[in-house]
N, C-alpha and C positions, 0 to 999 in steps of 0.2 A: 312037910306038905308043899305041894308045887302051888304057885302064883296062879291068879285066876286069868284067863286069857279073856281080853275084850272081844265084844260081839263085834267085827270091824264093819258090818253092815248098819248097825245101829249108830256108831262111833261116826261113819262119815253122814248120817242124816240128823243128829241133833249137837246141840252144844248146850253145855251146862255153863251157866254165869258163874261169877265168883259168889254171889249169895247161894248158889246150890238151884237156881231154877232152871230147867230145861226146856230149851227153845228148839221150835222145829221150822220147817218151811211149811207154807201152804200147798196143799196138791192141787194139781189141774192146771200148772202155768205152762206143761211141758210142749204142747202141739195143738195145732187147732186152735190158733189164735185170732184169726179174722172173723169169725163168729161171736167172740168173746167182746164184752163192751171196756173202753179205756177205764172206767172206774173199776171191772173187776180184775183187769191185769194189773193197775196198779195195787189193789189189796194183795195179789199173789208176791208182790215184792216184799211183803212185810213178814216178820216172824210173829209166831204165836206158842205162848208155853203150852206146855203138855198139859194133859190134865192130871190135880192131884191122884187120881186114882192109880194112873198109869206111870207117874213120875218115879216111884221108887225102884219099879221094875227096870224103868229103861236107865237108871242110874248104876243099878247093879250090872245091866248087861253092857254098858259104857265104859265099865270098869271104876266108876267114883263112891261108890260105898261099898 
C-alpha cells in the first residue's frame, strides 16, 4: 500500500507541537490594518490551538497521525 500524501495546504497553515497540540495563526491580520486597533493587531501575532473537534482531522491531513 502506498504512503499517504500530506495535504500541503494544511501543512503550511498549522504546526504540530512535540506534545501533539495543533497550533494555527489567527485570521484577519493580512490587510486593512489601519482601521484595526493596536491591541487587536497584537492579538493576531499570537498562535491559537485548533479545537479538539477538528484536531484529529488536521493531524491526519498534515500527515502526523
